[in-house]
C-alpha positions as CSV (number, residue, x, y, z in Angstrom):
1,M,80.1,-171.6,-182.3
2,A,78.6,-169.9,-179.2
3,R,76.9,-166.6,-179.8
4,R,78.3,-163.6,-178.1
5,P,75.7,-161.8,-175.9
6,L,74.4,-158.5,-177.0
7,P,75.7,-155.5,-174.9
8,R,73.2,-154.4,-172.2
9,I,71.8,-150.9,-172.2
10,L,73.5,-149.0,-169.4
11,S,71.3,-148.3,-166.5
12,K,71.4,-145.2,-164.4
13,D,73.7,-146.8,-161.8
14,S,76.0,-148.4,-164.4
15,A,76.2,-145.0,-166.2
16,Q,77.1,-143.3,-163.0
17,I,79.8,-145.9,-162.3
18,A,81.2,-145.5,-165.8
19,R,81.4,-141.7,-165.4
20,T,83.1,-142.2,-162.0
21,Q,85.7,-144.6,-163.5
22,I,86.4,-142.2,-166.4
23,A,86.9,-139.3,-164.0
24,R,89.2,-141.5,-161.8
25,S,91.2,-142.5,-164.9
26,R,91.6,-138.9,-165.9
27,E,92.7,-138.0,-162.4
28,L,95.3,-140.8,-162.4
29,A,96.6,-139.8,-165.8
30,R,96.9,-136.2,-164.7
31,T,98.7,-137.3,-161.5
32,A,101.1,-139.5,-163.5
33,A,101.8,-136.6,-165.9
34,D,102.6,-134.2,-163.1
35,S,104.9,-136.8,-161.4
36,A,106.8,-137.4,-164.7
37,T,107.2,-133.7,-165.2
38,D,108.7,-133.3,-161.7
39,V,111.1,-136.2,-162.3
40,L,112.2,-135.0,-165.8
41,H,112.3,-131.4,-164.9
42,P,116.2,-131.1,-165.0
43,L,116.4,-132.9,-168.3
44,I,113.6,-130.6,-169.7
45,T,115.5,-127.5,-168.4
46,I,118.8,-128.6,-170.0
47,S,117.1,-129.5,-173.3
48,R,115.4,-126.0,-173.4
49,G,118.8,-124.4,-172.6
50,L,120.6,-126.3,-175.4
51,R,117.9,-125.3,-177.8
52,R,118.3,-121.6,-176.8
53,L,122.1,-121.8,-177.1
54,A,121.8,-123.4,-180.6
55,S,119.4,-120.6,-181.6
56,A,121.7,-118.0,-180.3
57,G,124.7,-119.6,-182.2
58,R,122.7,-119.7,-185.5
59,R,121.6,-116.1,-185.0
60,R,125.2,-115.0,-184.4
61,W,126.4,-116.9,-187.4
62,A,123.8,-115.2,-189.6
63,E,124.7,-111.8,-188.3
64,T,128.5,-112.3,-189.0
65,P,129.6,-110.8,-192.3
66,K,130.9,-113.3,-194.9
67,D,134.4,-111.8,-194.9
68,K,134.8,-112.5,-191.2
69,R,133.4,-116.0,-191.1
70,G,136.7,-117.6,-192.0
71,P,138.7,-116.2,-189.0
72,L,135.7,-117.1,-186.8
73,L,135.9,-120.7,-187.9
74,F,139.7,-120.8,-187.4
75,L,139.2,-119.4,-183.8
76,A,136.5,-122.0,-183.1
77,A,138.7,-124.8,-184.4
78,T,141.6,-123.5,-182.2
79,V,139.4,-123.6,-179.1
80,V,138.3,-127.1,-179.8
81,L,141.9,-128.3,-180.4
82,F,142.9,-126.7,-177.1
83,V,140.1,-128.4,-175.2
84,V,141.0,-131.7,-176.6
85,M,144.7,-131.4,-175.8
86,V,144.2,-130.1,-172.2
87,P,143.8,-132.9,-169.6
88,Y,140.2,-133.5,-168.7
89,G,139.3,-130.9,-171.3
90,P,136.3,-132.6,-172.9
91,L,134.8,-133.4,-169.4
92,L,135.2,-129.8,-168.3
93,A,133.8,-128.5,-171.5
94,A,130.8,-130.8,-171.2
95,I,130.2,-129.7,-167.6
96,T,130.5,-126.0,-168.7
97,L,128.1,-126.6,-171.5
98,M,125.5,-128.3,-169.3
99,A,125.8,-125.5,-166.7
100,A,125.3,-122.9,-169.4
101,A,122.3,-124.8,-170.8
102,A,120.8,-125.1,-167.4
103,W,121.1,-121.4,-166.8
104,Q,119.7,-120.5,-170.2
105,G,116.8,-123.0,-169.8
106,R,115.6,-121.8,-166.4
107,D,112.0,-120.6,-166.0
108,R,112.1,-116.8,-166.6
109,T,108.4,-116.0,-165.8
110,P,108.2,-113.4,-163.1
111,Q,106.8,-114.8,-159.9
112,A,103.6,-113.4,-158.6
113,P,103.9,-111.4,-155.4
114,E,103.2,-113.5,-152.3
115,G,101.2,-110.8,-150.5
116,P,99.2,-107.7,-151.5
117,D,101.0,-104.6,-152.7
118,E,101.0,-101.3,-150.9
119,S,97.7,-100.0,-152.2
120,Q,95.9,-103.4,-151.6
121,A,97.4,-103.6,-148.0
122,E,96.1,-100.1,-147.4
123,R,92.6,-101.1,-148.5
124,L,92.7,-104.2,-146.3
125,Q,93.9,-102.1,-143.3
126,S,91.1,-99.5,-143.9
127,L,88.5,-102.2,-144.1
128,Y,89.9,-103.8,-140.9
129,E,89.7,-100.5,-139.0
130,A,86.1,-99.9,-140.2
131,L,85.1,-103.3,-138.8
132,V,86.6,-102.7,-135.3
133,P,83.6,-101.0,-133.8
134,Y,81.3,-103.9,-134.8
135,F,83.6,-106.9,-134.0
136,S,85.1,-105.8,-130.7
137,T,84.1,-105.2,-127.1
138,A,86.0,-103.7,-124.2
139,E,85.6,-106.9,-122.2
140,D,87.5,-109.1,-124.7
141,P,91.0,-109.9,-123.2
142,A,92.5,-110.9,-126.6
143,P,90.5,-109.0,-129.2
144,L,90.7,-110.1,-132.8
145,Y,89.8,-106.6,-133.9
146,A,91.5,-103.5,-132.3
147,H,92.5,-100.1,-133.5
148,G,96.0,-100.4,-134.9
149,G,95.8,-104.2,-135.0
150,E,96.9,-106.5,-137.8
151,W,94.5,-107.3,-140.5
152,E,96.3,-110.6,-141.4
153,K,94.7,-112.3,-138.4
154,A,91.2,-111.3,-139.4
155,F,91.2,-111.9,-143.2
156,D,91.8,-115.5,-144.2
157,T,91.5,-115.0,-147.9
158,H,91.6,-111.9,-150.0
159,E,91.5,-111.4,-153.8
160,F,91.5,-108.3,-155.9
161,D,90.2,-107.7,-159.4
162,D,92.1,-105.8,-162.2
163,G,90.8,-102.5,-160.9
164,G,92.3,-103.0,-157.5
165,R,88.9,-103.6,-155.8
166,F,87.9,-106.6,-153.7
167,G,86.8,-109.6,-155.7
168,H,86.7,-112.3,-152.9
169,L,87.1,-111.9,-149.2
170,V,86.8,-114.3,-146.2
171,I,86.5,-112.5,-142.9
172,R,86.9,-114.0,-139.4
173,Y,84.8,-112.5,-136.6
174,P,84.6,-113.2,-132.9
175,A,82.2,-115.8,-131.6
176,Y,80.3,-113.3,-129.5
177,F,79.1,-111.4,-132.5
178,P,75.3,-111.9,-132.9
179,D,75.4,-113.3,-136.4
180,G,71.9,-114.8,-135.9
181,E,70.3,-111.4,-135.7
182,P,69.2,-110.0,-139.1
183,A,69.8,-106.4,-138.0
184,A,73.4,-107.1,-137.0
185,R,74.1,-108.9,-140.3
186,A,72.5,-106.0,-142.2
187,R,74.9,-103.5,-140.6
188,I,78.0,-105.5,-141.5
189,E,76.7,-106.1,-145.1
190,Q,76.0,-102.4,-145.6
191,L,79.5,-101.5,-144.3
192,L,81.2,-104.0,-146.6
193,T,79.2,-102.9,-149.6
194,A,80.3,-99.3,-149.0
195,K,84.0,-100.1,-148.3
196,A,84.5,-102.8,-151.0
197,G,83.2,-100.6,-153.8
198,R,79.7,-99.4,-154.7
199,G,78.0,-100.2,-158.0
200,R,78.5,-104.0,-157.8
201,E,76.4,-106.9,-156.5
202,Y,77.8,-108.9,-153.5
203,H,76.9,-112.2,-152.1
204,F,77.3,-112.8,-148.3
205,E,77.7,-116.3,-146.9
206,W,77.6,-116.4,-143.1
207,D,79.2,-119.5,-141.5
208,E,77.8,-119.4,-137.9
209,E,79.7,-122.5,-136.9
210,G,83.1,-121.4,-138.1
211,N,82.6,-117.6,-137.4
212,R,83.5,-116.6,-140.9
213,L,81.8,-114.4,-143.5
214,T,82.5,-114.9,-147.2
215,V,82.0,-111.9,-149.5
216,T,81.9,-112.6,-153.2
217,V,81.4,-110.2,-156.1
218,L,78.7,-111.5,-158.4
219,A,78.7,-111.1,-162.1
220,P,75.6,-109.3,-163.5
221,L,72.8,-111.5,-164.8
222,P,72.3,-111.5,-168.5
223,T,69.6,-109.1,-169.7
224,D,69.6,-110.1,-173.4
225,I,67.7,-113.4,-173.0
226,A,64.8,-113.2,-175.4
227,A,61.5,-115.1,-175.2
228,Q,61.9,-118.6,-176.6
229,R,60.8,-122.2,-176.1
230,F,62.5,-123.6,-173.0
231,V,63.4,-127.2,-172.6
232,T,61.0,-128.0,-169.7
233,A,58.6,-130.8,-168.8
234,P,54.8,-130.3,-168.5
235,G,54.1,-128.5,-165.2
236,E,57.4,-126.6,-165.2
237,T,57.5,-122.9,-165.8
238,V,60.7,-120.8,-166.2
239,L,60.3,-117.6,-164.1
240,G,63.8,-116.4,-165.1
241,F,67.5,-117.0,-164.7
242,T,69.9,-116.9,-161.8
243,D,73.4,-117.6,-160.7
244,P,75.1,-120.9,-161.6
245,S,76.0,-121.6,-157.9
246,E,72.3,-121.4,-156.8
247,V,70.7,-124.2,-158.8
248,Q,71.9,-127.5,-160.1
249,R,70.3,-127.3,-163.6
250,T,70.9,-125.4,-166.8
251,L,68.9,-124.8,-169.9
252,P,70.2,-124.5,-173.4
253,L,69.3,-121.1,-174.8
254,S,69.8,-119.5,-178.2
255,Y,71.4,-116.0,-178.6
256,G,70.9,-115.6,-182.3
257,E,73.4,-118.1,-183.7
258,E,75.1,-118.7,-180.3
259,Q,74.1,-121.3,-177.8
260,R,74.5,-121.0,-174.0
261,D,73.6,-123.0,-170.9
262,V,72.0,-120.7,-168.3
263,P,70.7,-121.8,-164.9
264,P,67.0,-121.2,-164.6
265,V,64.5,-120.6,-161.7
266,V,61.9,-123.3,-162.4
267,W,58.5,-123.1,-160.8
268,R,56.7,-126.4,-160.7
269,T,52.9,-126.5,-160.7
270,G,50.3,-129.2,-160.7
271,I,48.9,-131.8,-158.3
272,R,52.3,-132.5,-156.6
273,S,53.4,-128.9,-156.3
274,T,54.1,-127.5,-152.9
275,E,53.8,-123.9,-154.2
276,P,50.9,-124.1,-156.7
277,H,50.2,-120.3,-156.9
278,L,52.4,-117.3,-157.5
279,L,52.5,-113.6,-156.3
280,A,54.7,-111.0,-158.1
281,M,55.2,-107.6,-156.6
282,G,57.0,-104.6,-158.0
283,H,56.9,-100.9,-158.8
284,P,55.6,-99.5,-162.1
285,G,57.9,-100.5,-165.0
286,S,59.6,-103.2,-163.0
287,G,58.5,-106.0,-165.3
288,T,55.6,-107.8,-163.5
289,S,53.4,-107.7,-166.6
290,T,56.4,-109.0,-168.6
291,L,56.6,-111.9,-166.1
292,L,52.9,-112.7,-166.5
293,R,53.2,-112.5,-170.3
294,S,56.2,-114.9,-170.2
295,I,54.2,-117.3,-168.0
296,A,51.2,-117.2,-170.4
297,L,53.3,-118.0,-173.4
298,Q,54.7,-121.1,-171.6
299,A,51.4,-122.2,-170.2
300,L,49.7,-122.1,-173.6
301,Q,51.9,-125.1,-174.7
302,Y,49.9,-127.5,-172.4
303,G,46.9,-125.6,-171.0
304,D,44.3,-122.9,-171.2
305,V,44.8,-119.3,-170.0
306,L,42.4,-116.8,-168.5
307,I,43.8,-113.3,-168.2
308,V,42.3,-110.4,-166.1
309,D,44.1,-107.1,-166.8
310,G,43.3,-104.5,-164.2
311,G,45.7,-102.0,-165.6
312,G,43.7,-101.6,-168.8
313,T,46.7,-100.6,-170.9
314,G,46.4,-103.4,-173.4
315,E,49.5,-105.3,-172.3
316,Y,47.9,-108.6,-173.4
317,A,46.1,-107.6,-176.6
318,C,48.4,-109.9,-178.6
319,L,46.8,-112.9,-176.9
320,I,43.2,-112.1,-177.7
321,G,41.6,-114.8,-179.9
322,R,44.6,-117.1,-179.7
323,D,44.2,-120.9,-179.4
324,G,44.0,-121.7,-175.7
325,V,43.3,-118.2,-174.5
326,L,39.8,-118.3,-172.9
327,A,39.5,-114.6,-172.4
328,V,41.4,-111.4,-171.9
329,E,39.2,-109.2,-169.7
330,C,39.9,-105.5,-168.9
331,A,36.5,-104.3,-167.8
332,P,35.1,-104.8,-164.3
333,A,32.0,-106.7,-165.5
334,G,33.9,-109.0,-167.7
335,A,36.5,-109.7,-165.0
336,L,33.8,-110.5,-162.4
337,A,32.1,-112.9,-164.9
338,S,35.3,-114.6,-165.8
339,L,36.4,-115.1,-162.2
340,E,32.9,-116.5,-161.3
341,W,33.3,-119.0,-164.2
342,A,36.8,-119.9,-163.0
343,A,35.4,-120.6,-159.5
344,Q,32.6,-122.8,-160.9
345,E,35.0,-124.6,-163.2
346,T,37.3,-125.4,-160.3
347,E,34.3,-126.8,-158.3
348,R,33.2,-128.8,-161.4
349,R,36.7,-130.3,-161.8
350,L,36.8,-131.3,-158.1
351,I,33.5,-133.0,-158.3
352,A,34.4,-134.9,-161.5
353,I,37.7,-136.0,-160.2
354,N,36.2,-137.1,-156.9
355,R,33.5,-139.2,-158.7
356,A,36.2,-140.8,-161.0
357,R,38.3,-141.8,-157.9
358,Q,35.3,-143.2,-156.1
359,A,34.6,-145.3,-159.2
360,G,38.2,-146.4,-159.5
361,D,38.6,-144.6,-162.9
362,A,41.1,-142.2,-164.2
363,P,40.3,-138.5,-164.0
364,P,38.3,-137.2,-167.0
365,E,40.2,-135.7,-169.9
366,D,38.6,-132.2,-169.4
367,T,40.1,-132.1,-165.9
368,R,43.6,-133.0,-166.9
369,R,44.3,-129.9,-169.1
370,P,45.8,-127.2,-166.8
371,L,43.9,-124.0,-166.4
372,W,45.8,-120.8,-165.7
373,I,44.3,-117.7,-164.1
374,L,46.5,-114.7,-164.5
375,L,45.6,-111.4,-162.7
376,D,47.5,-108.2,-163.4
377,R,46.7,-105.5,-160.8
378,P,43.5,-106.8,-159.2
379,S,43.5,-103.9,-156.8
380,V,42.1,-101.7,-159.6
381,F,38.9,-103.8,-159.7
382,T,38.8,-103.9,-155.9
383,H,38.5,-100.1,-155.8
384,L,36.0,-100.0,-158.6
385,M,33.8,-102.7,-157.1
386,A,33.9,-101.0,-153.7
387,A,32.9,-97.7,-155.2
388,D,30.0,-99.3,-157.1
389,G,28.9,-101.4,-154.1
390,R,29.6,-104.7,-155.9
391,K,31.5,-107.8,-154.9
392,D,35.3,-107.8,-154.7
393,P,36.7,-110.1,-157.6
394,Q,39.4,-111.3,-155.2
395,A,36.8,-113.0,-153.1
396,L,36.1,-115.3,-156.1
397,L,39.7,-116.5,-156.0
398,Q,39.1,-118.5,-152.8
399,M,38.0,-121.6,-154.6
400,P,40.8,-121.6,-157.2
401,L,43.4,-120.7,-154.6
402,R,42.3,-123.2,-151.9
403,H,41.5,-126.2,-154.2
404,G,43.3,-125.3,-157.4
405,R,46.1,-127.8,-156.9
406,A,43.8,-130.8,-156.8
407,A,41.8,-129.4,-159.8
408,N,44.9,-128.6,-161.9
409,V,44.2,-124.9,-161.7
410,T,47.0,-122.4,-161.2
411,V,46.7,-118.7,-160.1
412,A,49.3,-116.0,-160.7
413,V,48.8,-112.5,-159.4
414,A,50.9,-109.4,-160.1
415,E,50.5,-106.3,-158.0
416,Q,52.3,-103.1,-157.2
417,F,53.8,-102.2,-153.8
418,D,51.6,-99.1,-153.4
419,S,48.5,-101.3,-153.6
420,A,49.8,-104.3,-151.5
421,D,47.4,-103.6,-148.7
422,T,44.4,-104.3,-151.0
423,L,45.4,-107.9,-151.6
424,S,43.0,-110.3,-149.9
425,E,44.0,-112.7,-147.2
426,G,43.5,-115.6,-149.5
427,V,46.0,-114.3,-152.0
428,R,48.5,-113.7,-149.3
429,Q,48.0,-117.1,-147.7
430,H,47.9,-119.4,-150.7
431,T,50.6,-117.9,-153.0
432,R,53.7,-119.6,-151.8
433,A,55.8,-118.8,-154.9
434,R,56.9,-115.2,-154.6
435,V,58.7,-112.8,-156.9
436,V,59.9,-109.2,-156.3
437,L,60.9,-107.1,-159.2
438,G,62.4,-103.7,-159.6
439,P,64.3,-101.4,-157.1
440,A,62.8,-102.6,-153.9
441,A,64.1,-101.8,-150.4
442,P,65.4,-104.8,-148.3
443,E,62.4,-104.4,-146.0
444,Q,60.0,-104.8,-148.9
445,V,61.8,-107.8,-150.2
446,E,61.7,-109.4,-146.8
447,A,58.0,-108.6,-146.4
448,V,57.1,-110.3,-149.6
449,L,59.5,-113.2,-149.6
450,G,59.7,-113.8,-145.9
451,M,63.5,-113.7,-145.9
452,R,66.2,-111.2,-146.6
453,A,68.2,-111.6,-149.8
454,R,71.8,-112.7,-149.3
455,T,72.8,-110.4,-152.2
456,T,72.9,-106.7,-152.7
457,A,70.9,-104.9,-155.3
458,P,72.6,-103.4,-158.4
459,A,73.1,-99.7,-158.7
460,Q,70.9,-99.6,-161.9
461,V,68.1,-102.2,-161.8
462,P,67.1,-103.3,-165.3
463,P,63.4,-104.2,-166.1
464,G,62.6,-107.8,-165.0
465,R,65.4,-107.9,-162.4
466,G,64.6,-109.0,-158.9
467,Y,64.4,-111.9,-156.5
468,A,62.4,-115.1,-156.3
469,R,61.6,-117.6,-153.6
470,L,59.7,-120.8,-154.0
471,G,58.0,-121.9,-150.8
472,S,60.5,-122.2,-148.0
473,G,63.5,-122.4,-150.3
474,P,66.4,-119.9,-150.6
475,V,66.1,-116.5,-152.2
476,H,67.5,-116.4,-155.7
477,R,68.5,-113.5,-157.9
478,L,66.2,-113.4,-160.9
479,Q,66.2,-111.9,-164.4
480,V,63.0,-112.4,-166.3
481,P,63.4,-113.2,-170.0
482,S,62.6,-110.3,-172.3
483,T,58.9,-110.7,-173.3
484,P,57.6,-107.3,-174.2
485,D,54.3,-106.4,-175.8
486,P,54.8,-107.0,-179.5
487,Y,52.3,-104.2,-180.4
488,D,54.3,-101.6,-178.5
489,D,56.2,-99.2,-180.6
490,A,59.1,-99.1,-178.2
491,T,59.7,-102.9,-178.7
492,T,62.7,-103.8,-180.9
493,D,62.2,-105.9,-184.0
494,A,64.1,-108.9,-182.6
495,D,62.1,-109.0,-179.4
496,R,58.8,-108.5,-181.3
497,Q,59.6,-111.3,-183.7
498,A,60.6,-113.6,-180.8
499,V,57.2,-113.1,-179.0
500,L,55.2,-113.4,-182.2
501,E,56.8,-116.7,-183.0
502,L,55.7,-118.1,-179.6
503,L,52.0,-117.0,-180.0
504,P,49.5,-119.8,-180.8
505,P,47.5,-119.4,-184.0
506,R,44.5,-117.1,-183.9
507,T,41.4,-119.4,-184.1
508,T,38.8,-116.9,-182.8
509,P,38.2,-113.7,-184.8
510,V,38.9,-110.6,-182.8
511,E,35.7,-108.6,-182.3
512,A,35.6,-104.9,-181.9
513,A,37.0,-104.0,-178.5
514,P,34.2,-102.8,-176.2
515,E,34.3,-99.3,-174.9
516,T,35.9,-98.9,-171.4
517,E,33.3,-98.2,-168.7
518,P,33.5,-94.5,-167.6
519,L,34.2,-95.5,-164.0
520,A,37.0,-97.9,-165.0
521,A,38.5,-95.3,-167.3
522,E,38.5,-92.6,-164.7
523,A,40.1,-94.9,-162.1
524,V,42.9,-96.0,-164.4
525,A,43.6,-92.4,-165.4
526,A,43.6,-91.4,-161.8
527,E,46.1,-94.1,-160.8
528,S,48.4,-93.5,-163.8
529,S,48.5,-89.7,-163.1
């Protein structure tokens, strides 16, 4: 007897073909069901009507008193006898019964109105009139927009939510409108935000080829995502979460006992990264320290972390002495020494990797483990060093920023907008991954990200909410996962426990914290006041 061959393991192509065939089979089955429903629609209607007539007859019989059921049966028998005796009586009775069943079995669901109601039409006309000064000129012989004109020609699609406000809108505009100029776009977007309803976030999609603008109301990003282990590969860091339409990937997240798939903004670092370093900007309380803390917890899974905290508020005290945390420096002297070591370590790794490549060997093990340098508010140290006549610590970042990708060294800097002018040219030039958090003006977002956001900001900006752009990619809405300081009294028990579970074990005993230098204490107190 010939042996039957074992089934092959499906390859990627064969799996894709199988999924395509399954989708095609489902589409064919759905089409066949719809066709059968159309063909059998009269029979289905008559059957539904007969069932309703039978239910009405049983209900009438149950409501009839027992003393009157006899005369009712005699009357029904008389009618049946009369129908049988009359010529063509049974045929006429059958036709009458089918007609009554068809009438009773008709679809009684009220039809949706084909067009907008009076209030919606008034809102559309008001929006049309508001766009006339921007989308019309006196030289246009056949203007699409004119005072007293018809809005039906200008709005291809319009949808309203339950509250009567716009939910989706497709606007046509003339070809001579300068849709390539950011200032002209900003004026239209500001007008639409005011007319469509404040307090919501809108996404604007400009189609320059088709001369159409699509306005969509965005759902608010979830703010209850706690810190947790994300399903990512080595070299991938989750900055936060964004809209499902912006990325083609989702991560399974846990909300207590519930599981959800949420689209993330993933920052890829390492040798093949095109944006190996990151810069985060924001106002006080916007969540930049939370972002660095979230990055540190993810980086400790595969690498070592060096933290320099210029704020001096103890935001990273929970990481002191943990496995993989090289140092948490808050004093100027310690920050300067740590950054000097980081520059020397980057140079040592480059030399070791170069020698291994020249010998045809693999890179040494001590150069493969990623090294993360996290700086929170380096401008504080810049002011202190300048007042004391010492070297700016940001100058020591030239080596890690310029050659960090080849040496597997990543730098992440967080700074506030009021100190943005103190950032060195190296930090501005080599941080291609950018994040803006908090209530920032559109001009500030464009100055940091290099591009205006296609969405409007919410009325109330929660902590950790902002925008992110990786390299030359698009601007994404961003919500940083909740990663508060577990030692803060204002932290909830659930968030505190989530962060403590992610902390590595403490292998180095925590020594007594050194006293803050008087100069540093005075500077921090002056900036916080």
